[in-house]
C-alpha positions, -999 to +999 in steps of 0.1 A: -071-155+382-067-189+399-090-214+381-088-240+408-117-249+431-095-259+460-062-246+473-030-262+461+005-267+477+034-274+454+066-287+469+100-285+453+119-318+457+157-326+458+153-337+422+151-305+401+129-323+375+100-331+399+076-312+421+050-328+443+016-313+449-015-318+470-046-300+481-051-293+518-088-289+510-093-321+492-082-352+512-063-378+492-056-356+463-019-356+453+003-356+422+037-350+406+047-325+379+079-315+361+074-277+367+052-254+388+031-248+357+028-285+350+016-290+386-011-263+383-023-278+350-024-313+363-041-302+395-068-283+377-080-314+358-070-339+385-092-321+411-122-325+388-115-362+383-110-367+421-143-350+429-161-371+403-145-403+418-157-392+453-193-387+439-193-420+421-183-438+453-209-419+474-182-403+495-185-367+508-172-339+486-156-310+504-171-276+496-152-255+470-128-230+485-141-195+477-106-181+479-082-208+468-045-202+472-015-217+455+016-221+478+050-230+464+075-243+490+103-267+497+091-302+505+085-307+542+108-333+558+092-361+577+105-364+612+121-397+622+099-408+650 
């Protein structure tokens, strides 16, 4: 059972010791972990803190995702524009 309230994207980086993560449902929420499991753990608690910070600042809080997903992928390359 996924215990997250928002979807999570975990991206493998060139450095095998680091993964980046973010939530497409929760604007501004990002982080770094040392493994996929570490990312999920950090995201679980980080999302709660992020939502609390939004509330404290009087900013809108996105509705919880009723069917959150965790996607693991290679990091997306930014195009040189």
